[in-house]
C-alpha positions, -999 to 999 in steps of 0.1 A, spaced: -9 557 427 9 536 401 35 513 416 55 483 408 67 493 373 96 517 381 122 499 360 97 492 332 88 529 331 125 538 330 132 514 302 102 526 282 110 562 286 146 557 275 134 537 244 110 565 235 137 592 241 161 574 218 134 571 192 132 609 188 162 609 165 152 577 146 139 576 111 104 566 124 92 579 157 66 552 164 68 530 195 47 499 197 40 486 232 26 451 232 18 422 254 -9 396 263 -44 407 273 -44 419 309 -7 423 311 -8 460 320 0 477 287 -24 505 290 -16 514 326 22 512 318 18 538 291 -9 560 304 -1 560 342 36 553 338 52 567 306 29 597 301 35 608 337 72 603 333 72 625 301 55 652 322 84 651 347 114 645 325 117 666 293 128 650 261 162 663 247 157 697 230 121 701 240 106 724 266 76 702 271 52 680 251 14 677 246 -2 643 245 -33 632 225 -47 599 238 -74 580 219 -89 545 214 -96 539 177 -130 521 180 -150 516 148 -141 551 134 -104 556 140 -100 587 118 -129 603 136 -114 594 170 -80 610 159 -97 641 145 -116 646 178 -86 646 201 -67 668 177 -96 693 176 -97 693 214 -60 703 215 -64 729 188 -96 745 202 -90 738 239 -125 726 240 -139 692 250 -166 691 224 -152 708 192 -178 692 168 -172 716 139 -134 714 141 -134 676 145 -155 673 113 -130 696 95 -100 676 108 -116 643 98 -120 655 62 -83 665 62 -72 631 75 -91 614 47 -74 634 19 -46 621 -3 -18 645 -13 -8 649 -50 17 621 -46 -7 598 -29 4 603 8 -20 607 37 -4 637 52 -34 651 71 -20 645 106 12 662 97 -5 692 82 -28 696 112 1 693 137 20 720 118 -8 745 126 -7 739 163 8 768 183 45 765 193 47 731 177 85 734 172 92 734 209 59 719 221 57 686 200 27 663 197 27 628 211 -2 607 198 -10 577 220 -33 551 205 -45 527 232 -60 493 222 -47 496 187 -59 460 180 -94 475 175 -85 486 140 -85 448 132 -110 433 157 -137 458 147 -136 449 110 -172 441 100 -179 404 92 -205 387 70 -209 381 33 -241 399 23 -237 430 1 -242 454 30 -216 437 52 -191 437 23 -197 474 17 -192 482 54 -160 461 55 -146 478 24 -153 512 40 -137 502 73 -106 488 56 -102 520 36 -104 541 68 -80 518 86 -55 522 57 -58 560 59 -54 560 97 -22 539 96 -7 559 68 -14 592 86 4 579 116 34 566 97 37 598 75 37 621 105 61 598 125 85 599 96 84 636 88 118 653 92 103 682 112 100 657 142 68 675 153 49 642 159 57 610 177 34 580 180 29 554 208 6 525 203 -5 497 227 -17 465 212 -24 429 223 4 406 211 -21 381 197 -28 406 170 8 409 158 0 386 128 -26 411 116 0 438 112 15 418 83 -11 435 62 10 466 67 47 456 63 62 490 74 41 489 106 49 453 112 86 459 110 84 484 138 73 457 163 107 439 160 134 464 170 119 495 186 89 477 199 85 472 236 72 439 250 56 445 284 72 420 308 53 399 333 53 415 368 76 397 392 66 388 427 84 418 443 68 441 417 33 427 425 39 432 462 48 468 457 17 473 435 -4 459 463 11 476 493 22 511 482 -12 526 473 -25 515 508 5 530 525 -3 565 511 -35 565 532 -18 549 563 -27 512 559 -2 484 561 -11 450 546 3 420 566 28 398 547 5 368 547 -23 386 528 2 401 503 18 367 497 -16 351 492 -25 377 465 9 374 449 7 336 447 -26 337 431 -17 364 406 18 352 396 21 334 363 -17 336 355 -31 349 323 -49 382 326 -41 381 363 -39 419 369 -76 426 364 -84 398 388 -61 413 414 -78 446 408 -112 430 416 -99 415 448 -82 447 460 -113 468 453 -133 444 475 -107 445 502 -107 483 501 -145 484 504 -142 460 534 -115 482 551 -139 512 549 -164 490 569 -137 479 594 -135 444 578 -100 429 576 -85 419 542 -83 383 554 -120 382 563 -129 399 530 -110 374 509 -126 346 529 -160 361 524 -157 366 486 -139 333 481 -105 347 472 -95 365 441 -117 341 420 -147 349 443 -143 386 437 -144 379 399 -175 358 404 -193 385 423 -185 411 396 -197 387 369 -229 380 387 -235 417 392 -230 424 355 -251 394 345 -280 406 365 -278 440 348 -285 424 314 -319 422 297 -336 388 297 -327 383 260 -290 393 268 -290 369 298 -301 340 276 -273 348 251 -248 352 280 -257 317 293 -251 303 258 -218 321 255 -204 311 289 -214 274 285 -197 274 251 -165 287 267 -162 258 291 -145 225 281 -163 195 296 -150 160 301 -164 126 310 -151 129 346 -169 162 350 -138 184 351 -143 218 337 -116 240 320 -119 272 301 -121 269 264 -111 294 236 -137 295 209 -142 315 177 -168 342 181 -184 329 149 -191 296 167 -213 315 192 -235 328 164 -264 304 159 -295 304 137 -314 315 168 -293 345 179 -277 370 155 -241 382 155 -250 417 167 -265 404 200 -237 380 206 -211 408 201 -231 431 223 -230 407 252 -194 398 247 -185 435 248 -202 439 281 -179 413 296 -147 424 279 -147 462 282 -118 479 299 -119 475 337 -141 444 335 -119 416 321 -143 388 327 -140 376 291 -110 383 269 -109 384 231 -80 376 208 -71 365 173 -56 332 163 -29 325 136 -55 329 109 -68 361 124 -100 346 134 -116 364 164 -116 342 195 -130 347 230 -124 329 263 -130 332 300 -103 354 315 -95 330 343 -106 295 353 -112 308 388 -145 321 374 -156 286 365 -148 274 400 -164 303 419 -194 316 399 -224 297 413 -247 306 384 -223 290 359 -217 260 381 -255 254 383 -258 256 345 -229 232 340 -244 207 365 -278 209 348 -265 206 312 -234 185 317 -244 155 295 -258 177 267 -228 200 268 -205 170 264 -224 159 233 -226 195 220 -188 198 223 -182 166 204 -204 179 175 -188 213 175 -153 199 175 -161 175 147 -176 203 127 -144 224 132 -123 195 120 -146 190 90 -142 227 81 -104 224 86 -103 195 62 -120 214 34 -155 200 43 -145 166 30 -172 139 32 -146 117 49 -150 138 81 -188 137 82 -207 120 110 -219 84 103 -238 56 120 -240 59 158 -223 94 161 -248 107 135 -277 91 153 -265 107 186 -262 141 169 -298 139 155 -311 129 189 -292 158 204 -307 183 179 -342 171 188 -333 175 225 -322 211 222 -352 225 204 -363 242 236 -329 249 251 -314 282 238 -282 277 258 -273 246 238 -281 257 202 -254 245 178 -234 270 159 -243 276 122 -213 256 111 -222 227 134 -258 228 122 -248 227 86 -223 199 94 -251 177 109 -275 184 80 -248 175 54 -240 144 74 -277 134 73 -280 140 36 -248 121 28 -259 92 50 -292 89 32 -276 90 -2 -252 63 10 -282 41 22 -299 46 -12 -267 36 -30 -263 5 -7 -299 -5 -14 -294 0 -51 -262 -21 -50 -281 -48 -30 -310 -49 -54 -293 -44 -87 -278 -79 -91 -311 -98 -84 -329 -72 -106 -305 -78 -135 -309 -116 -130 -347 -113 -130 -347 -90 -160 -324 -113 -179 -345 -143 -170 -376 -125 -180 -361 -114 -213 -351 -149 -223 -384 -163 -211 -403 -139 -232 -382 -145 -263 -383 -183 -258 -421 -182 -252 -427 -163 -284 -402 -179 -307 -403 -216 -296 -441 -222 -301 -448 -247 -330 -486 -249 -327 -515 -226 -337 -531 -225 -303 -541 -191 -287 -512 -172 -271 -520 -147 -243 -504 -112 -247 -489 -123 -280 -489 -88 -293 -469 -75 -263 -445 -104 -265 -439 -97 -303 -434 -60 -296 -408 -67 -269 -390 -94 -289 -388 -71 -318 -376 -41 -298 -349 -61 -282 -336 -71 -317 -345 -108 -316 -350 -126 -349 -384 -143 -352 -378 -163 -384 -401 -193 -387 -422 -182 -358 -457 -198 -355 -483 -170 -354 -511 -189 -370 -547 -182 -358 -535 -153 -337 -554 -120 -332 -528 -94 -344 -550 -67 -357 -533 -33 -357 -499 -47 -348 -468 -27 -358 -437 -46 -367 -409 -23 -376 -376 -38 -390 -387 -72 -378 -371 -104 -391 -401 -127 -398 -388 -148 -427 -408 -180 -430 -432 -170 -403 -466 -189 -401 -495 -164 -404 -521 -190 -415 -557 -180 -406 -542 -150 -386 -561 -117 -381 -537 -89 -394 -562 -62 -403 -547 -27 -402 -513 -43 -394 -482 -22 -403 -451 -39 -417 -429 -9 -423 -392 1 -426 -378 -30 -443 -396 -57 -423 -384 -90 -438 -413 -114 -447 -395 -136 -471 -413 -169 -475 -439 -159 -448 -471 -179 -451 -503 -157 -451 -526 -185 -462 -562 -176 -455 -550 -146 -434 -571 -115 -431 -550 -85 -442 -577 -59 -446 -561 -24 -448 -527 -39 -440 -497 -17 -450 -466 -36 -461 -446 -4 -465 -410 -12 -477 -411 -48 -464 -396 -77 -483 -423 -102 -494 -402 -123 -518 -418 -158 -521 -444 -149 -494 -476 -170 -497 -509 -151 -500 -531 -182 -509 -568 -173 -501 -557 -143 -482 -580 -113 -478 -560 -83 -492 -589 -58 -494 -575 -23 -493 -541 -36 -484 -511 -14 -495 -485 -34 -514 -473 -5 -535 -437 -4 -521 -434 -40 -511 -402 -55 -524 -400 -88 -543 -438 -91 -549 -448 -111 -580 -481 -112 -600 -485 -149 -592 -485 -143 -555 -512 -117 -558 -534 -137 -581 -537 -165 -554 -554 -141 -529 -590 -147 -521 -601 -111 -521 -586 -81 -540 -606 -50 -537 -591 -15 -536 -558 -33 -532 -528 -11 -540 -502 -29 -561 -467 -20 -571 -464 0 -604 -441 -25 -621 -468 -52 -615 -496 -30 -629 -475 -23 -660 -470 -61 -666 -508 -68 -666 -527 -72 -698 -556 -49 -707 -581 -75 -694 -562 -76 -660 -556 -39 -655 -582 -39 -628 -566 -67 -608 -565 -46 -577 -603 -43 -578 -609 -78 -589 -633 -87 -562 -651 -54 -557 
């Protein structure tokens, strides 16, 4: 029942025949998704090998497998079925899997070769291993960065390495007992660079599946029907050929349409009426999609809506085109990766071809709608697009901007600002209750970083706007305070004089000759102050502290109250203490103090004087410090 590929089968058989004497008996067959690779090998080449013997061989046995998530286990199972002639050889499959995982003493994975050597009549009855959908050994690699994901990825990569090395070792063995054929999507060719020996095989002995020409498509459409006595009219054939020719993944769409036509013929409905009823090839695809969508659970349907809407490119003029998107973009904070992949797999499994997956140049997994005919014909999707058009347009702008931001190393120069950021914030508020429009994790992070950066920018702008006047005000206040304190030449009360003195002193201003007469300065602390010639006449300085080399040269303390004042290491040379109250004052370490200055004080009781002054006093004056007690 397989028609239209006669020449391709002949070319492929001859290439495989010639490979039997080559150094490596491994034939890669590759092409775009939906180009007919699997059918060409499984319905074309394998059947041909059953009819035409390879040189020097009586016959051949074929083991066909799809690698899936456990390629070694898949290989072990098909080998066990051949060895045991049993469809469910569980024990033998486990035994073979262990053999395939073993390394030889020299580090080779020779399990496949050792197992094939034990098969009966292997010398005249060689083994051909066919691995269909070989790209799964790359596309099924676990993603994620948590410890469990990394462990799974490490385990998968190790198994992939063992799987490939087993194939290459057996295909290179001089016994020529094993040959290997693999089919793989061409968009995964870049991934094979991880294995240089394998990658090299795609260049010369590899077989690129050619696009079916109009005459081949016509044969594929008409010949199966002829076998049961039905003749398609030329107009119908031409209509199907025209639609299929030069379209990506077109063969699965043709399959849908022919299946519907065949069902119609069984009900006495002509192909023309069937095509009209289903809306052409695209209509058949839409019907299949709707049927599959309705078979999903409510949660899966919600995720499916989100996926399909993300795979449509919207425009201001309401034109819709299919869009290729990274699978990671479809994973949002509201739906996990497992569910997204589960739904995608339902629409991409063999025989369905509603969605197709691929890998870009950076080996990022991508997914897209198999054909734009689905967008034009699937009513459910058209209704979603009509309902969410404006929001989808905004979502796409944000997602595209986020992708560009990531591409540019997440530079702040590519973040959203001003009106675009305002629109994005408004959009995120709008989609809180719309699961179909949730932004990807990347886009969500992109908007959040944009918001934070914008706020920081506003704060900086405010600071820049305020800093100049603030500096001006502070400078003005500084000089005002200093001028207010230092320029007074009277003995009138001064509000906040203690605070002004503290500030002027802390900012390093000299206060020589300052008028502080009749001020209330009890308990004041003046450290390292410059108060030479200051006027402290009639001033209250009880418990004051003049410490750490405060300069009081020539200061006038006439009639001042200095009870319990501590002059510390201050300089009091020529300071005037006429009629000052020095009760309990500490002048022990005051520098430049003379007896004559002290004797003029009004009250000396428990006053602590410097030792050199005490030593100068006569016997009658020894108690000068307690003179007035």
